[in-house]
C-alpha positions in Angstrom: -12.0 26.4 -18.7 -12.6 23.3 -16.3 -8.6 22.1 -17.2 -7.9 25.4 -15.5 -9.9 24.7 -12.4 -8.1 21.4 -12.1 -4.8 22.7 -12.6 -5.0 25.8 -10.0 -6.2 23.0 -7.3 -3.5 20.5 -8.0 -1.2 23.6 -7.4 -2.6 24.5 -4.2 -1.6 21.3 -2.3 1.4 21.3 -0.4 1.8 17.5 -0.3 2.4 14.7 -2.8 0.3 11.5 -2.1 3.4 8.9 -0.9 3.4 5.4 -2.8 1.6 2.6 -1.3 4.9 0.8 0.5 5.8 4.6 2.2 1.7 4.6 3.2 1.9 1.3 4.8 5.1 1.6 6.0 3.9 5.3 7.7 0.2 3.3 8.7 2.4 0.7 10.8 4.7 2.9 12.7 1.4 4.8 13.5 0.0 1.8 15.0 3.2 0.6 16.6 4.2 4.1 18.0 0.5 4.0 20.1 0.5 0.6 20.8 3.5 1.2 22.4 2.8 4.3 24.4 -0.6 2.3 25.1 1.5 -0.2 26.5 3.5 2.0 28.4 0.7 3.6 30.0 -0.7 0.2 31.2 2.2 -0.6 32.5 3.7 2.1 34.0 3.2 1.2 37.9 3.9 -2.6 37.3 7.5 -2.4 35.6 9.3 0.6 35.3 11.8 -0.1 32.8 9.4 -1.6 30.5 7.0 1.2 30.7 9.7 3.7 30.5 11.0 1.8 27.5 7.8 1.5 25.8 7.7 4.9 25.9 10.6 6.1 24.7 10.4 3.5 22.1 7.3 4.8 21.1 8.5 8.5 20.9 11.2 7.0 18.4 9.0 5.5 15.8 6.6 8.6 16.3 9.4 10.7 15.1 10.2 8.4 12.5 7.0 8.6 11.4 6.8 12.4 11.2 10.2 12.6 9.3 8.9 10.4 6.3 5.4 12.4 6.2 7.6 15.8 6.0 9.6 14.0 3.5 6.5 13.9 1.3 5.7 17.6 2.0 6.1 19.6 -1.5 8.6 22.5 -1.4 7.9 25.3 -4.0 8.6 28.5 -2.1 12.4 29.1 -0.5 11.6 29.1 2.9 10.1 25.7 2.7 13.1 24.3 0.9 15.0 25.5 4.3 12.4 24.8 7.0 11.4 21.5 5.9 14.5 19.9 5.9 15.8 21.2 8.8 12.3 19.4 10.7 13.4 16.5 8.8 16.9 16.8 10.2 15.1 17.5 13.8 12.9 15.0 13.8 15.4 12.2 12.8 17.6 13.1 15.2 15.1 13.1 18.0 14.2 9.3 17.0 17.9 8.4 17.2 17.8 9.9 20.4 14.6 8.2 22.0 15.8 4.8 20.2 18.9 5.5 22.0 16.9 5.8 25.5 14.9 2.7 24.9 17.5 0.7 23.8 19.5 1.6 27.0 16.0 1.0 29.5 15.8 -2.4 27.8 19.4 -3.2 28.4 18.8 -2.3 32.0 16.0 -5.3 32.2 18.1 -7.2 33.8 19.5 -5.4 36.3 16.0 -3.8 37.5 14.3 -7.4 37.7 17.9 -8.9 39.4 17.5 -5.5 41.1 21.9 -5.1 40.3 21.3 -1.5 41.3 24.8 1.2 41.4 24.1 3.7 43.8 25.9 6.8 44.2 26.2 8.8 47.5 26.7 12.5 48.9 25.0 15.7 48.6 23.5 16.9 45.0 25.1 19.1 43.2 22.9 19.6 40.7 19.1 19.8 40.4 17.0 20.3 37.3 13.0 20.3 37.4 11.2 20.0 34.2 10.1 23.7 34.6 6.2 23.0 34.2 4.6 26.3 34.3 0.9 25.5 34.0 1.1 22.3 36.4 3.1 21.0 39.4 6.9 20.9 38.8 8.7 18.1 39.7 12.4 16.8 39.7 13.7 16.5 36.5 17.9 14.8 36.8 19.8 14.6 40.2 23.9 15.6 39.3 25.8 14.0 42.6 29.6 13.4 42.2 29.4 14.1 38.4 27.2 11.5 37.7 23.3 12.8 36.7 20.5 10.3 37.1 17.0 11.2 35.3 14.4 11.3 37.9 11.4 12.4 36.3 10.1 8.8 36.5 9.8 9.0 40.3 7.3 11.5 39.9 8.4 13.9 43.4 7.3 17.6 43.4 9.8 20.2 43.7 7.8 21.5 46.6 8.1 17.6 48.2 11.9 17.5 47.5 13.0 20.4 48.9 11.2 19.9 51.8 12.5 16.3 52.7 16.0 16.0 50.7 17.5 19.5 50.1 21.2 20.0 51.8 21.0 16.3 52.9 23.3 14.0 52.1 21.2 11.2 49.7 22.0 7.7 48.7 20.4 7.0 45.1 19.9 3.3 43.3 20.3 3.7 39.6 19.8 1.6 36.7 23.5 1.6 35.5 23.1 1.9 31.4 20.4 4.5 31.2 21.1 5.9 34.3 17.3 5.8 35.7 17.6 6.3 39.7 15.0 3.7 41.1 15.5 4.5 44.9 16.2 7.8 46.7 17.0 7.4 51.0 18.9 10.2 53.3 21.8 9.1 54.2 22.1 9.3 58.7 24.7 11.4 60.4 26.2 8.1 61.2 26.6 6.6 57.5 
């Protein structure tokens, strides 16, 4: 009777306990992700590139952690055998995309420190917003002359942008590799 009880308890578990090295790796990844996100938040107003780079690095490491976690999921049902590998692939893709953004930002650190920005001028052809339904809506990207720039880190509200910048010629300074906008300026009629 006791053996049957133990068996039924182990059958209900849907997670295989990882090996010690894997557990240590997962713990290390989680610590690095948390420290990276904490540092990103603490230097937010002091250094845009380091803050955003650490943010994307933390997201990348957390996604990698989730994919390692999902690898240890016991897939007993057919739906789990389909759904869990898709989740693993999705988290790995997110990790790669986040890591790419972090690398591009870290490569832009020198340009940011020496204020060697590129610029683009014109009337925006496309503006996207973060689409927040429960909070304030911020500008996410601006496209001018085919160049799409990331703008979310500037924290400009949609209403504020429409009031100050809509249908006006703009000059945007941005980082060359990551395409993060660092300054916005309305051009006068004479320029």
